[in-house]
C-alpha positions in Angstrom: -39.8 11.6 -12.6 -38.0 10.2 -9.5 -36.3 12.2 -6.8 -32.8 11.5 -8.2 -33.8 13.0 -11.5 -35.2 16.2 -10.0 -32.0 17.1 -8.1 -29.2 19.2 -9.4 -25.6 17.9 -9.1 -22.2 19.6 -9.1 -18.8 17.9 -9.4 -16.1 20.0 -7.9 -13.2 18.4 -9.9 -13.7 16.9 -13.3 -11.1 14.1 -13.4 -11.5 10.5 -14.3 -13.7 9.4 -11.4 -15.9 12.4 -11.8 -16.4 11.4 -15.4 -17.3 7.8 -14.3 -20.0 9.1 -11.9 -21.3 11.7 -14.4 -21.8 9.1 -17.1 -23.5 6.8 -14.7 -25.9 9.5 -13.4 -26.9 10.3 -17.0 -27.2 6.7 -18.2 -28.5 5.0 -15.0 -31.2 7.0 -13.2 -31.5 9.3 -16.3 -30.5 12.7 -14.8 -30.7 15.4 -17.5 -27.4 16.8 -18.6 -28.6 20.3 -17.8 -28.9 19.2 -14.1 -25.2 18.4 -13.9 -22.4 20.9 -13.6 -18.7 20.1 -13.4 -15.9 22.5 -12.4 -12.2 22.1 -12.9 -9.0 24.2 -13.2 -8.2 22.6 -16.6 -10.3 24.1 -19.3 -9.4 21.3 -21.6 -10.9 18.7 -19.2 -14.1 20.8 -19.0 -14.3 20.9 -22.8 -14.1 17.1 -22.9 -16.8 16.6 -20.3 -19.1 19.1 -22.1 -18.5 17.5 -25.5 -18.9 14.0 -24.2 -21.9 14.4 -21.9 -23.6 17.8 -22.8 -23.4 18.9 -19.2 -22.8 22.4 -17.8 -19.2 23.3 -17.0 -17.4 26.1 -15.2 -14.0 27.1 -14.1 -15.5 28.5 -10.9 -16.1 26.2 -7.9 -18.4 28.6 -6.3 -20.7 28.4 -9.3 -21.0 24.7 -8.8 -21.8 25.2 -5.1 -24.5 27.6 -5.9 -26.0 25.4 -8.6 -26.3 22.1 -6.8 -28.5 20.2 -4.4 -25.8 17.5 -4.3 -22.2 18.5 -4.4 -19.6 15.8 -5.2 -16.1 16.6 -3.9 -14.1 15.0 -6.7 -10.8 16.9 -6.1 -7.5 15.3 -4.8 -7.5 14.9 -1.0 -5.1 17.8 -0.4 -7.4 20.1 -2.3 -10.5 19.3 -0.3 -10.0 21.9 2.5 -9.0 24.8 0.2 -11.9 24.1 -2.2 -14.4 23.8 0.7 -13.1 27.0 2.2 -13.6 28.7 -1.2 -17.2 27.6 -1.7 -18.6 27.2 1.8 -20.5 30.5 1.8 -22.1 29.5 -1.6 -23.4 26.1 -0.6 -27.2 25.8 -0.5 -28.8 25.7 2.9 -29.8 22.0 2.5 -27.0 20.9 0.2 -25.8 17.3 0.6 -22.0 16.9 0.3 -20.7 13.6 -1.1 -16.9 13.3 -0.7 -15.0 11.0 -3.1 -11.7 12.0 -1.6 -9.6 9.2 0.0 -8.4 9.7 3.6 -10.5 12.8 4.4 -12.8 12.3 7.4 -16.3 13.7 7.6 -15.4 15.7 10.7 -12.8 17.7 8.8 -15.3 18.4 6.0 -17.9 19.5 8.5 -15.4 21.6 10.4 -14.3 23.4 7.2 -17.9 24.1 6.0 -18.7 25.5 9.4 -22.5 24.8 9.3 -24.6 21.7 9.8 -24.9 20.3 6.3 -25.2 16.6 5.6 -21.9 14.9 4.6 -21.5 11.5 3.0 -18.0 10.0 2.6 -17.9 7.5 -0.2 -15.2 5.2 -1.5 -15.5 5.3 -5.3 -14.9 2.2 -7.4 -14.4 2.2 -11.2 -17.0 -0.5 -12.0 -19.5 2.2 -11.0 -19.3 3.2 -14.7 -21.5 0.2 -15.6 -23.5 0.3 -12.4 -21.6 -2.5 -10.8 -19.4 -0.6 -8.4 -18.8 -1.5 -4.8 -18.8 1.8 -3.0 -18.8 1.7 0.8 -19.8 4.9 2.6 -20.2 6.4 6.0 -22.4 9.3 7.2 -21.4 12.6 8.9 -23.0 14.0 12.0 -25.6 16.1 10.3 -27.2 13.6 7.9 -30.9 13.5 8.9 -32.8 10.3 9.2 -35.2 11.2 6.4 -32.2 11.7 4.1 -30.9 8.2 4.5 -33.2 6.3 2.2 -32.6 8.8 -0.6 -28.9 8.6 -0.1 -29.0 4.8 -0.4 -31.0 5.1 -3.6 -28.6 7.6 -5.1 -25.5 5.5 -4.2 -27.4 2.5 -5.6 -27.3 4.1 -9.0 -23.6 3.4 -9.1 -23.8 -0.2 -7.8 -23.7 -1.8 -4.4 -22.9 0.0 -1.2 -22.5 -0.8 2.4 -22.5 1.7 5.3 -19.6 1.1 7.6 -18.0 2.7 10.6 -15.8 5.6 9.5 -12.8 4.1 11.5 -12.8 1.3 8.9 -12.9 3.4 5.8 -9.2 3.1 5.1 -9.5 -0.7 5.1 -12.5 -0.5 2.8 -10.5 1.8 0.5 -7.7 -0.7 0.2 -10.2 -3.5 -0.5 -12.7 -1.9 -2.9 -11.1 1.1 -4.5 -7.8 -0.6 -5.2 -9.5 -4.0 -5.5 -10.0 -4.0 -9.3 -6.2 -3.8 -9.7 -6.0 -7.2 -8.0 -8.5 -8.7 -10.4 -7.7 -7.1 -13.8 -4.3 -8.8 -14.1 -6.0 -12.2 -13.4 -8.5 -11.7 -16.2 -5.7 -10.5 -18.5 -3.5 -13.5 -17.7 -6.4 -15.9 -18.2 -7.3 -14.3 -21.5 -3.7 -14.1 -22.8 -3.0 -17.7 -21.9 -6.2 -19.0 -23.6 -5.3 -17.0 -26.7 -1.8 -18.6 -26.7 -3.5 -22.0 -26.6 -5.7 -21.2 -29.6 -8.9 -19.4 -28.4 -9.8 -16.3 -30.4 -9.0 -13.1 -28.4 -12.6 -11.8 -28.3 -13.9 -15.1 -27.1 -11.0 -15.5 -24.6 -11.7 -12.1 -23.0 -15.4 -12.7 -22.9 -15.0 -16.1 -21.3 -12.3 -15.0 -18.8 -14.3 -12.0 -17.6 -17.6 -13.9 -17.2 -15.7 -16.7 -15.4 -14.5 -14.2 -12.8 -17.9 -12.5 -12.6 -19.7 -15.9 -12.3 -17.4 -17.0 -9.5 -18.0 -13.8 -7.6 -21.8 -14.2 -8.1 -21.6 -17.7 -6.8 -20.0 -16.5 -3.6 -22.6 -13.7 -3.2 -25.7 -15.9 -3.8 -24.6 -19.0 -1.9 -22.9 -17.1 1.0 -20.4 -20.0 1.2 -16.8 -19.6 2.0 -14.7 -19.7 -1.2 -12.6 -22.5 0.3 -15.8 -24.6 0.2 -16.9 -23.6 -3.3 -13.5 -24.5 -4.8 -14.1 -28.1 -3.9 -16.9 -28.2 -6.4 -14.2 -28.2 -9.2 -12.2 -31.3 -9.6 -9.1 -29.8 -11.3 -7.1 -27.1 -9.5 -3.7 -26.0 -10.8 -3.3 -22.6 -9.2 -0.6 -22.2 -6.4 -3.2 -20.9 -4.0 -0.8 -20.2 -1.1 1.2 -17.9 -3.4 -1.9 -16.1 -4.7 -3.1 -15.6 -1.1 0.3 -14.2 -0.1 0.4 -11.9 -3.2 -3.1 -10.5 -2.6 -2.5 -10.1 1.2 0.7 -8.2 0.6 -0.9 -6.0 -2.0 -3.9 -5.2 0.1 -1.8 -4.5 3.2 0.5 -2.2 1.2 -2.5 -0.3 -0.2 -3.9 0.1 3.4 -0.6 1.4 4.6 -0.5 4.0 1.9 -4.0 5.1 2.6 -3.3 5.3 6.4 -0.1 7.3 5.7 -2.1 9.8 3.6 -4.9 10.1 6.2 -2.5 10.8 9.0 -0.7 13.4 6.9 -3.8 15.1 5.6 -6.0 14.9 8.7 -4.1 13.9 11.9 -6.3 11.8 14.2 -8.2 13.9 16.7 -10.5 11.2 18.1 -13.3 12.2 15.7 -12.7 10.1 12.6 
C-alpha cells in the first residue's frame, strides 16, 4: 500500500470539481472510499456523492478537518476565509491544506489558519477526471522539504503539474483552468462538420478528439514550436490569424476576470 492510499482526505465543499478529484483519487491511486470525507451545505449534493462513490459525508466542516491528513478547500473563493475560520482549531497538527480556490493566495490561507501548516495552492483542471489534467501549483511558506516529493506524487494522480511562482498563478488559471473551453468548441466543430460531410457521429468524435490529442502530444514530445510543426502538413485551410486573435482575446479576458476577483477577495499586500 502506497503513501497516498494510507492518508485520509477531506473535501470541504462537494461541488463539481470536488467530485472530479474524489473520483480520480478512488480510481487512480486507489484510495479507499472510507478514507475520503466530503462536506457541503447542500444535503442533496452529499447524498449524490455518497451514492456515487461510497465515501463518508457530513454537513459539518469541522468534522472534515478533524478527519483528514489532507484537506482540500473546494469551496467558492469568497467562502475560503469563513470556512477556514470555522475549522482552524480542528485541523490536525500536521495537516496539509490543498486549496482549489481561484484567486486566493497562500499567505491569506496561512494567515487565517494562524499556525504553521503546509499549504498548496493548486489550479484544478477538468481533465483531471481521467488523470490527464494540467494542474499548476505553488507552495506556501510552511511546506517542508520532505513533503515536496509526496505532494508531487499526489498531484500526479490527477495528471501533469508544474510548480510556478505564485505571482503567475492568475496567468496559469486563465491558461489551464479555462483552457479546455478554448479546445472543446474546436473538437465540436470538427466533429459536427465531419458528420455533415457523411462521417458517422461516433467515428467523427473519436477522430476529432484523437486528432487534437495527437497534435498536443506531438508538441510535447518534439518540443518544437507549433509554427514549425504545421509545415509538416501540406494542406492548411484555417484562418490562423483569426484563430490566434480569438484565443488571445479569450485568454486575456479570462486573466482579467481572475485578476479582478483576486484583487477583490485578497487585495495585494506584497505577499502573494
